[in-house]
LUMDOMI-105054 format. One line per field, with one value per residue (C-alpha): residue number from 1; residue in three letters; x, y, z. Coordinates in steps of 0.2 Angstrom, whole numbers, padded with zeros to 4 digits. Example, Ala and Ser with C-alpha at 12.3 -4.5 7.8 and 13.67 -1.06 7.14 Angstrom:
// LUMDOMI-105054
num = (1,2)
residuo = (Ala,Ser)
u = (0062,0068)
v = (-0022,-0005)
w = (0039,0036)
// end
This chain:
// LUMDOMI-105054
num = (1,2,3,4,5,6,7,8,9,10,11,12,13,14,15,16,17,18,19,20,21,22,23,24,25,26,27,28,29,30,31,32,33,34,35,36,37,38,39,40,41,42,43,44,45,46,47,48,49,50,51,52,53,54,55,56,57,58,59,60,61,62,63,64,65,66,67,68,69,70,71,72,73,74,75,76,77,78,79,80,81,82,83,84,85,86,87,88,89,90,91,92,93,94,95,96,97,98,99,100,101,102,103,104,105,106,107,108,109,110,111,112,113,114,115,116,117,118,119,120,121,122,123,124,125,126,127,128,129,130,131,132,133,134,135,136,137,138,139,140,141,142,143,144,145,146,147,148,149,150,151,152,153,154,155,156,157,158,159,160,161,162,163,164,165,166,167,168,169,170,171,172,173,174,175,176,177,178,179,180,181,182,183,184,185,186,187,188,189,190,191,192,193,194,195,196,197,198,199,200,201,202,203,204,205,206,207,208,209,210,211,212,213,214,215,216,217,218,219,220,221,222,223,224,225,226,227,228,229,230,231,232,233,234,235,236,237,238,239,240,241,242,243,244,245,246,247,248,249,250,251,252,253,254,255,256,257,258,259,260,261,262,263,264,265,266,267,268,269,270,271,272,273,274,275,276,277,278,279,280,281,282,283,284,285,286,287,288,289,290,291,292,293,294,295,296,297,298,299,300,301,302,303,304,305,306,307,308,309,310,311,312,313,314,315,316,317,318,319,320,321,322,323,324,325,326,327,328,329,330,331,332,333,334,335,336,337,338,339,340,341,342,343,344,345,346,347,348,349,350,351,352,353,354,355,356,357,358,359,360,361,362,363,364,365,366,367,368,369,370,371,372,373,374,375,376,377,378,379,380,381,382,383,384,385,386,387,388,389,390,391,392,393,394,395,396,397,398,399,400,401,402,403,404,405,406,407,408,409,410,411,412,413,414,415,416,417,418,419,420,421,422,423,424,425,426,427,428,429,430,431,432,433,434,435,436,437,438,439,440,441,442,443,444,445,446,447,448,449,450,451,452,453,454,455,456,457,458,459,460,461,462,463,464,465,466,467,468,469,470,471,472,473,474,475,476,477,478,479,480,481,482,483,484,485,486,487,488,489,490,491,492,493,494,495,496,497,498,499,500,501,502,503,504,505,506,507,508,509,510,511,512,513,514,515,516,517,518,519,520,521,522,523,524,525,526,527,528,529,530,531,532,533,534,535,536,537,538,539,540,541,542,543,544,545,546,547,548,549,550,551,552,553,554,555,556,557,558,559,560,561,562,563,564,565,566,567,568,569,570,571,572,573,574,575,576,577,578,579,580,581,582,583,584,585,586,587,588,589,590,591,592,593,594,595,596,597,598,599,600,601,602,603,604,605,606,607,608,609,610,611,612,613)
residuo = (Unk,Unk,Unk,Unk,Unk,Unk,Unk,Unk,Unk,Unk,Unk,Unk,Unk,Unk,Unk,Unk,Unk,Unk,Unk,Unk,Unk,Unk,Unk,Unk,Unk,Unk,Unk,Unk,Unk,Unk,Unk,Unk,Unk,Unk,Unk,Unk,Unk,Unk,Unk,Unk,Unk,Unk,Unk,Unk,Unk,Unk,Unk,Unk,Unk,Unk,Unk,Unk,Unk,Unk,Unk,Unk,Unk,Unk,Unk,Unk,Unk,Unk,Unk,Unk,Unk,Unk,Unk,Unk,Unk,Unk,Unk,Unk,Unk,Unk,Unk,Unk,Unk,Unk,Unk,Unk,Unk,Unk,Unk,Unk,Unk,Unk,Unk,Unk,Unk,Unk,Unk,Unk,Unk,Unk,Unk,Unk,Unk,Unk,Unk,Unk,Unk,Unk,Unk,Unk,Unk,Unk,Unk,Unk,Unk,Unk,Unk,Unk,Unk,Unk,Unk,Unk,Unk,Unk,Unk,Unk,Unk,Unk,Unk,Unk,Unk,Unk,Unk,Unk,Unk,Unk,Unk,Unk,Unk,Unk,Unk,Unk,Unk,Unk,Unk,Unk,Unk,Unk,Unk,Unk,Unk,Unk,Unk,Unk,Unk,Unk,Unk,Unk,Unk,Unk,Unk,Unk,Unk,Unk,Unk,Unk,Unk,Unk,Unk,Unk,Unk,Unk,Unk,Unk,Unk,Unk,Unk,Unk,Unk,Unk,Unk,Unk,Unk,Unk,Unk,Unk,Unk,Unk,Unk,Unk,Unk,Unk,Unk,Unk,Unk,Unk,Unk,Unk,Unk,Unk,Unk,Unk,Unk,Unk,Unk,Unk,Unk,Unk,Unk,Unk,Unk,Unk,Unk,Unk,Unk,Unk,Unk,Unk,Unk,Unk,Unk,Unk,Unk,Unk,Unk,Unk,Unk,Unk,Unk,Unk,Unk,Unk,Unk,Unk,Unk,Unk,Unk,Unk,Unk,Unk,Unk,Unk,Unk,Unk,Unk,Unk,Unk,Unk,Unk,Unk,Unk,Unk,Unk,Unk,Unk,Unk,Unk,Unk,Unk,Unk,Unk,Unk,Unk,Unk,Unk,Unk,Unk,Unk,Unk,Unk,Unk,Unk,Unk,Unk,Unk,Unk,Unk,Unk,Unk,Unk,Unk,Unk,Unk,Unk,Unk,Unk,Unk,Unk,Unk,Unk,Unk,Unk,Unk,Unk,Unk,Unk,Unk,Unk,Unk,Unk,Unk,Unk,Unk,Unk,Unk,Unk,Unk,Unk,Unk,Unk,Unk,Unk,Unk,Unk,Unk,Unk,Unk,Unk,Unk,Unk,Unk,Unk,Unk,Unk,Unk,Unk,Unk,Unk,Unk,Unk,Unk,Unk,Unk,Unk,Unk,Unk,Unk,Unk,Unk,Unk,Unk,Unk,Unk,Unk,Unk,Unk,Unk,Unk,Unk,Unk,Unk,Unk,Unk,Unk,Unk,Unk,Unk,Unk,Unk,Unk,Unk,Unk,Unk,Unk,Unk,Unk,Unk,Unk,Unk,Unk,Unk,Unk,Unk,Unk,Unk,Unk,Unk,Unk,Unk,Unk,Unk,Unk,Unk,Unk,Unk,Unk,Unk,Unk,Unk,Unk,Unk,Unk,Unk,Unk,Unk,Unk,Unk,Unk,Unk,Unk,Unk,Unk,Unk,Unk,Unk,Unk,Unk,Unk,Unk,Unk,Unk,Unk,Unk,Unk,Unk,Unk,Unk,Unk,Unk,Unk,Unk,Unk,Unk,Unk,Unk,Unk,Unk,Unk,Unk,Unk,Unk,Unk,Unk,Unk,Unk,Unk,Unk,Unk,Unk,Unk,Unk,Unk,Unk,Unk,Unk,Unk,Unk,Unk,Unk,Unk,Unk,Unk,Unk,Unk,Unk,Unk,Unk,Unk,Unk,Unk,Unk,Unk,Unk,Unk,Unk,Unk,Unk,Unk,Unk,Unk,Unk,Unk,Unk,Unk,Unk,Unk,Unk,Unk,Unk,Unk,Unk,Unk,Unk,Unk,Unk,Unk,Unk,Unk,Unk,Unk,Unk,Unk,Unk,Unk,Unk,Unk,Unk,Unk,Unk,Unk,Unk,Unk,Unk,Unk,Unk,Unk,Unk,Unk,Unk,Unk,Unk,Unk,Unk,Unk,Unk,Unk,Unk,Unk,Unk,Unk,Unk,Unk,Unk,Unk,Unk,Unk,Unk,Unk,Unk,Unk,Unk,Unk,Unk,Unk,Unk,Unk,Unk,Unk,Unk,Unk,Unk,Unk,Unk,Unk,Unk,Unk,Unk,Unk,Unk,Unk,Unk,Unk,Unk,Unk,Unk,Unk,Unk,Unk,Unk,Unk,Unk,Unk,Unk,Unk,Unk,Unk,Unk,Unk,Unk,Unk,Unk,Unk,Unk,Unk,Unk,Unk,Unk,Unk,Unk,Unk,Unk,Unk,Unk,Unk,Unk,Unk,Unk,Unk,Unk,Unk,Unk,Unk,Unk,Unk,Unk,Unk,Unk,Unk,Unk,Unk,Unk,Unk,Unk,Unk,Unk,Unk,Unk,Unk,Unk,Unk,Unk,Unk,Unk,Unk,Unk,Unk,Unk,Unk,Unk)
u = (0210,0218,0207,0207,0215,0230,0232,0232,0243,0255,0253,0271,0266,0268,0282,0278,0280,0268,0255,0256,0253,0238,0231,0231,0227,0215,0200,0203,0202,0187,0178,0182,0176,0159,0158,0161,0148,0135,0140,0137,0121,0114,0121,0110,0112,0120,0108,0106,0098,0085,0072,0054,0045,0030,0014,0009,-0008,0001,0012,0008,-0004,-0011,-0028,-0030,-0043,-0061,-0073,-0085,-0102,-0107,-0090,-0089,-0075,-0086,-0094,-0107,-0102,-0083,-0082,-0065,-0060,-0057,-0061,-0049,-0054,-0050,-0064,-0062,-0064,-0071,-0056,-0053,-0036,-0034,-0042,-0034,-0037,-0044,-0033,-0041,-0039,-0026,-0016,-0016,-0010,0004,0009,0010,0022,0033,0033,0037,0052,0059,0056,0066,0082,0076,0074,0093,0097,0105,0096,0110,0105,0087,0091,0100,0083,0073,0086,0085,0067,0067,0079,0068,0053,0062,0067,0050,0038,0029,0027,0020,0007,0002,-0001,-0011,-0021,-0025,-0032,-0041,-0045,-0035,-0026,-0007,-0006,-0016,-0004,0011,0003,-0005,0006,0024,0026,0019,0028,0045,0042,0038,0055,0065,0058,0061,0079,0082,0073,0067,0082,0080,0062,0066,0082,0082,0073,0079,0067,0067,0068,0062,0070,0066,0075,0089,0102,0093,0094,0076,0073,0061,0066,0057,0057,0048,0031,0035,0023,0010,-0004,-0011,-0028,-0028,-0040,-0040,-0039,-0020,-0015,0004,0005,-0007,0003,0020,0016,0013,0027,0040,0036,0034,0051,0061,0055,0061,0044,0037,0021,0005,-0003,-0021,-0025,-0042,-0049,-0053,-0034,-0029,-0021,-0009,-0005,-0001,0007,0018,0018,0021,0035,0044,0044,0050,0063,0070,0072,0080,0092,0098,0101,0086,0072,0058,0045,0047,0032,0017,0004,-0014,-0030,-0047,-0064,-0072,-0066,-0048,-0049,-0056,-0043,-0029,-0037,-0039,-0023,-0013,-0003,0005,-0003,-0016,-0017,-0034,-0038,-0056,-0074,-0080,-0092,-0078,-0067,-0079,-0079,-0060,-0059,-0072,-0063,-0046,-0052,-0053,-0034,-0032,-0023,-0019,-0026,-0024,-0040,-0040,-0058,-0069,-0068,-0080,-0067,-0071,-0063,-0069,-0067,-0067,-0073,-0055,-0048,-0042,-0053,-0042,-0028,-0038,-0050,-0037,-0033,-0051,-0053,-0038,-0045,-0062,-0058,-0041,-0042,-0060,-0064,-0059,-0048,-0049,-0044,-0053,-0063,-0081,-0088,-0084,-0091,-0091,-0093,-0109,-0100,-0090,-0103,-0110,-0093,-0086,-0101,-0098,-0079,-0080,-0095,-0085,-0070,-0080,-0090,-0074,-0067,-0063,-0067,-0062,-0050,-0033,-0023,-0034,-0038,-0026,-0029,-0040,-0044,-0055,-0054,-0067,-0074,-0065,-0079,-0094,-0111,-0107,-0117,-0134,-0128,-0121,-0136,-0148,-0137,-0138,-0156,-0160,-0151,-0160,-0177,-0173,-0169,-0151,-0147,-0139,-0128,-0120,-0116,-0125,-0127,-0117,-0107,-0107,-0092,-0096,-0081,-0081,-0099,-0093,-0082,-0088,-0089,-0098,-0099,-0090,-0103,-0107,-0121,-0125,-0135,-0133,-0140,-0132,-0148,-0146,-0138,-0125,-0119,-0117,-0111,-0095,-0097,-0080,-0084,-0081,-0094,-0091,-0104,-0106,-0113,-0115,-0111,-0111,-0101,-0086,-0095,-0108,-0095,-0087,-0104,-0107,-0090,-0092,-0109,-0102,-0098,-0082,-0067,-0052,-0044,-0049,-0044,-0046,-0043,-0041,-0029,-0033,-0022,-0030,-0047,-0040,-0033,-0049,-0058,-0044,-0043,-0062,-0063,-0065,-0053,-0037,-0028,-0030,-0022,-0022,-0023,-0019,-0027,-0021,-0003,-0002,0001,0016,0024,0028,0035,0017,0005,-0009,-0027,-0043,-0055,-0073,-0080,-0064,-0054,-0041,-0022,-0010,0002,0016,0029,0038,0021,0018,0035,0033,0015,0022,0034,0033,0038,0048,0052,0070,0079,0097,0109,0117,0132,0132,0148,0143,0124,0111,0094,0095,0080,0083,0079,0064,0055,0061,0050,0045,0043,0047,0039,0025,0024,0042,0039,0024,0034,0048,0037,0027,0042,0050,0036,0037,0056,0053,0037,0034,0041,0058,0053,0043,0058,0069,0057,0055,0073,0075,0061,0068,0085,0076,0067,0082,0093,0082,0065,0048,0043,0026,0015,-0001,0008,0007,-0012)
v = (-0098,-0114,-0127,-0126,-0143,-0138,-0122,-0131,-0145,-0137,-0139,-0140,-0124,-0111,-0110,-0111,-0092,-0089,-0101,-0092,-0076,-0083,-0089,-0072,-0062,-0074,-0072,-0053,-0053,-0064,-0052,-0037,-0046,-0050,-0033,-0024,-0035,-0031,-0013,-0013,-0022,-0011,0006,0020,0027,0045,0058,0076,0087,0100,0110,0114,0127,0121,0130,0141,0132,0116,0125,0120,0132,0140,0146,0157,0155,0159,0145,0141,0138,0127,0121,0116,0115,0124,0141,0145,0163,0159,0146,0140,0141,0128,0132,0123,0120,0109,0096,0093,0111,0120,0132,0140,0136,0145,0146,0138,0141,0125,0120,0120,0110,0123,0121,0102,0104,0115,0103,0089,0099,0103,0085,0078,0090,0085,0067,0066,0070,0060,0044,0045,0045,0029,0019,0025,0043,0039,0031,0046,0055,0042,0041,0060,0059,0045,0055,0071,0060,0053,0070,0078,0065,0076,0090,0079,0071,0088,0094,0078,0080,0098,0094,0078,0077,0062,0058,0059,0041,0037,0048,0039,0022,0027,0042,0039,0020,0015,0028,0024,0005,0009,0019,0005,-0009,0002,0006,-0012,-0022,-0009,-0011,-0030,-0029,-0018,-0027,-0037,-0053,-0067,-0080,-0098,-0095,-0113,-0127,-0119,-0103,-0111,-0100,-0084,-0075,-0070,-0056,-0043,-0025,-0013,0005,0021,0024,0043,0053,0044,0051,0047,0053,0049,0050,0061,0049,0048,0064,0061,0043,0042,0056,0049,0031,0033,0046,0035,0021,0032,0042,0026,0018,0034,0042,0060,0061,0072,0070,0075,0076,0077,0094,0089,0090,0104,0114,0100,0095,0113,0121,0107,0090,0096,0107,0092,0082,0096,0103,0086,0084,0101,0098,0082,0092,0087,0096,0099,0100,0081,0080,0091,0093,0098,0101,0104,0098,0086,0096,0095,0076,0074,0084,0074,0057,0064,0075,0061,0054,0037,0028,0031,0026,0030,0028,0032,0026,0013,0026,0038,0024,0018,0036,0036,0020,0026,0042,0034,0021,0035,0036,0018,0024,0009,0011,0004,0006,0004,0006,0003,-0011,-0020,-0030,-0044,-0051,-0069,-0074,-0093,-0102,-0106,-0089,-0080,-0065,-0055,-0056,-0052,-0038,-0025,-0029,-0028,-0012,-0005,-0012,-0004,0013,0018,0034,0035,0020,0030,0016,0006,-0010,-0005,-0019,-0016,-0033,-0044,-0062,-0071,-0089,-0091,-0098,-0082,-0070,-0064,-0063,-0053,-0041,-0038,-0035,-0022,-0013,-0008,-0003,0007,0016,0023,0030,0048,0059,0077,0088,0080,0096,0105,0092,0079,0060,0058,0041,0045,0061,0068,0063,0072,0075,0086,0079,0061,0062,0061,0047,0036,0039,0033,0017,0013,0017,0006,-0009,-0006,-0006,-0023,-0031,-0026,-0020,-0003,-0005,0012,0027,0028,0047,0062,0069,0088,0092,0105,0116,0114,0112,0114,0098,0084,0070,0053,0043,0027,0014,-0004,-0013,-0031,-0045,-0039,-0048,-0048,-0040,-0024,-0009,-0007,-0024,-0021,-0003,0004,0014,0022,0026,0021,0008,-0010,-0021,-0039,-0055,-0072,-0089,-0107,-0116,-0111,-0112,-0100,-0088,-0089,-0086,-0070,-0064,-0067,-0059,-0041,-0034,-0027,-0039,-0029,-0036,-0050,-0056,-0073,-0076,-0095,-0105,-0119,-0115,-0128,-0121,-0103,-0108,-0117,-0100,-0089,-0099,-0098,-0079,-0069,-0055,-0047,-0050,-0060,-0061,-0075,-0069,-0051,-0035,-0026,-0031,-0034,-0016,-0016,-0031,-0019,-0034,-0039,-0032,-0022,-0022,-0030,-0039,-0036,-0018,-0016,-0013,-0020,-0019,-0018,-0006,-0011,-0024,-0029,-0029,-0011,-0005,-0015,-0008,0010,0003,-0002,-0021,-0024,-0041,-0043,-0057,-0056,-0069,-0080,-0084,-0072,-0077,-0095,-0096,-0084,-0087,-0094,-0096,-0110,-0106,-0117,-0105,-0089,-0078,-0080,-0099,-0110,-0125,-0123,-0141,-0142,-0127,-0136,-0152,-0142,-0132,-0147,-0157,-0143,-0143,-0162,-0161,-0149,-0156,-0174,-0190,-0197,-0208,-0194,-0182,-0194,-0197,-0178,-0175,-0187,-0180,-0162,-0168,-0176,-0160,-0149,-0161,-0168,-0160,-0169,-0168,-0175,-0160,-0170,-0178,-0162,-0158)
w = (0029,0035,0044,0063,0065,0054,0064,0080,0075,0062,0044,0037,0027,0040,0053,0072,0073,0059,0067,0083,0075,0065,0081,0088,0073,0065,0077,0076,0057,0057,0069,0059,0043,0051,0059,0042,0034,0047,0046,0027,0030,0044,0042,0036,0019,0017,0023,0020,0034,0030,0039,0036,0048,0057,0054,0069,0070,0075,0089,0107,0115,0099,0102,0086,0073,0075,0080,0066,0071,0057,0050,0031,0019,0006,0006,-0008,-0007,-0010,-0024,-0028,-0010,0003,0021,0032,0050,0065,0065,0084,0089,0074,0074,0057,0051,0034,0017,0002,-0016,-0024,-0039,-0056,-0073,-0078,-0062,-0065,-0083,-0078,-0064,-0076,-0087,-0073,-0066,-0084,-0086,-0069,-0072,-0088,-0077,-0062,-0072,-0075,-0057,-0049,-0035,-0023,-0027,-0024,-0007,-0001,-0004,0006,0020,0021,0022,0035,0046,0045,0050,0065,0071,0068,0073,0085,0072,0059,0071,0078,0060,0056,0072,0069,0052,0055,0074,0077,0093,0094,0097,0082,0072,0078,0073,0057,0050,0057,0060,0043,0033,0042,0038,0020,0018,0027,0016,0001,0006,0010,-0004,-0017,-0028,-0028,-0033,-0048,-0054,-0070,-0068,-0078,-0084,-0092,-0111,-0114,-0124,-0141,-0136,-0126,-0134,-0128,-0112,-0107,-0094,-0088,-0086,-0075,-0082,-0074,-0081,-0082,-0071,-0061,-0050,-0033,-0027,-0009,0006,0021,0035,0036,0027,0029,0026,0012,0003,0006,0003,-0015,-0016,-0009,-0021,-0037,-0035,-0030,-0046,-0056,-0058,-0055,-0046,-0045,-0028,-0027,-0008,-0002,0001,0019,0023,0011,0026,0031,0013,0007,0022,0028,0020,0002,0009,0017,0001,-0010,0002,0004,-0015,-0016,-0002,-0010,-0026,-0036,-0044,-0032,-0046,-0048,-0035,-0037,-0024,-0028,-0018,-0025,-0027,-0040,-0055,-0049,-0047,-0064,-0071,-0063,-0069,-0087,-0089,-0097,-0082,-0085,-0070,-0056,-0038,-0030,-0011,-0007,-0009,-0021,-0028,-0033,-0037,-0051,-0058,-0058,-0067,-0080,-0083,-0084,-0097,-0110,-0111,-0105,-0090,-0078,-0061,-0044,-0034,-0015,-0010,0005,0018,0029,0038,0050,0066,0069,0087,0089,0104,0111,0112,0128,0128,0140,0127,0112,0118,0118,0100,0095,0104,0094,0078,0080,0088,0081,0072,0078,0067,0051,0044,0028,0037,0053,0061,0056,0061,0075,0073,0090,0094,0104,0119,0122,0115,0132,0141,0126,0127,0145,0144,0129,0137,0152,0141,0128,0142,0149,0132,0133,0118,0114,0104,0105,0105,0117,0130,0138,0139,0124,0118,0103,0092,0080,0064,0050,0038,0042,0041,0047,0063,0055,0043,0057,0069,0055,0052,0070,0072,0057,0064,0081,0072,0064,0081,0085,0103,0106,0122,0122,0111,0094,0095,0091,0105,0109,0118,0132,0128,0109,0103,0085,0086,0075,0087,0087,0103,0104,0101,0105,0095,0096,0088,0071,0055,0038,0031,0041,0032,0046,0042,0024,0022,0027,0043,0044,0062,0081,0080,0087,0079,0085,0077,0084,0076,0081,0067,0058,0041,0048,0053,0036,0028,0038,0034,0015,0015,0012,-0005,0002,0003,0009,0025,0038,0055,0063,0082,0087,0097,0086,0071,0060,0063,0061,0044,0039,0041,0033,0018,0015,0017,0002,0005,-0001,0016,0031,0048,0061,0079,0075,0067,0052,0053,0034,0032,0044,0033,0019,0009,0006,-0007,0000,-0008,-0010,-0021,-0026,-0021,-0011,-0028,-0038,-0040,-0026,-0018,-0006,-0008,-0024,-0033,-0028,-0035,-0051,-0053,-0056,-0069,-0087,-0088,-0103,-0109,-0116,-0126,-0130,-0138,-0124,-0135,-0149,-0157,-0157,-0161,-0167,-0174,-0192,-0204,-0216,-0234,-0234,-0222,-0230,-0240,-0254,-0250,-0265,-0258,-0245,-0243,-0237,-0225,-0217,-0214,-0206,-0195,-0190,-0186,-0177,-0165,-0163,-0159,-0145,-0137,-0143,-0135,-0139,-0154,-0161,-0159,-0168,-0182,-0184,-0185,-0199,-0209,-0207,-0213,-0228,-0233,-0231,-0241,-0255,-0252,-0250,-0269,-0264,-0261,-0258,-0244,-0234,-0237)
// end
């Protein structure tokens, strides 16, 4: 393309008619070029449409299912069966057979067979699967959230945030950047190996496993699935028995139908639900990698069992995340964020805000503001009652545990402002509700300050200096996420850089997880390893170090006779290896001296063995 001044003034190369045509056509061609580049960058990948029927229990207006008076997923009279029920109403959904060790072994065989073929697919083929999955999610957001709500008691809004938004972003990032994260990575070979090309290749591990928690049944299932299959793996997904209904009747069918519609073997992904024996079987069956999302207590058992086969693990365990509120913040701006951080999904979030550490100058005002908001939160079954803020606790038996934690704190001097008790819904007394709670004046010695509550409890601490706030935050054994609110960025960063945590946010809550380019995970009792971002994809791969000749026809590794076995003169060999080290790493005078010594040895030999002792 000619410079604009030549086009405007005439260049002598083109005629006037040609220049006139170029002035008209040039901008059009440039616009088309830019538009094509943007289209290639932004257009979705090819997509295959497919359908999965929605279970009747998630249909609007469904009132079937008997109301269980004392709901529990286990019935001693029916071992090997999972009793599935809506925790917000107690409605019985179905009964599912718990998978056994034999089921796990068969699932692994099927996944391995399918993975052998899947590993040979191109990234373009895998992207079609992910794009098809993304399009299905976008078209069926309501259905996916209704199923999650029915099985866990979460609100539809919490489902849109935690199930849909997060999964769509995981797919978007993987489509846009996953291939780059797994492409060959060239490294510096160093001066000694200057004639070699050094690189890292990422190969599928084979068949990996994910044992995932119940709080976000759709996302916790599809997050590791997306990562695993994009990297070329098969996967066994052991979902929590708490969400056996949603997993087996809908979510598993979405994944398997998507693969089949795109022309691939649906056996690549295997879904399992069961009790402790099923989880143990998955961990010890011989998979090539494990991701576990759950409690530290169970995570420790997973790591111990996995060590028998030296199976690598990524453990995402409990959290006791903080929000530190500095003295300079605008409370009107941050209170809505704090409320969402505490009460989203009824507090059942691994990165939910469990401790709010507030500067003493703002403490009383913050208590006043949140008391009013918390007292107005509406609680009930999301699919039965309109305009619900907080749904139910998913697991049975939590009310007594949480009441004891709150009472213990009150006995030690904390102040219970509101809530702190189980809530019995007037229409659905079998619902598993815990009232939204505000408790203030906590100390780090209290059990509620140390143990993960996983509940709709806002717990407030007071601080006077930045270092005091940091000390309170770091007093927990959990170190997953953290959040700092401050208008003074210098002070905010001062705090963040001293927090013991796997993740930190300045003036926000939990957004690490929406930045899917970032690794996700904690330290200490919050686990180890990372998923998300390039690190997450690479974690389900075998990293292979490769060297090849850079100029094979010109130079290759040559071992001089003095270093070849059997060595005729060990003394000469010692001189050569010593001087070779000096040539690479010594100063210039030392390098020159070593070159001369090597030449002498190679040409005439040292002939003085004692010289080398």
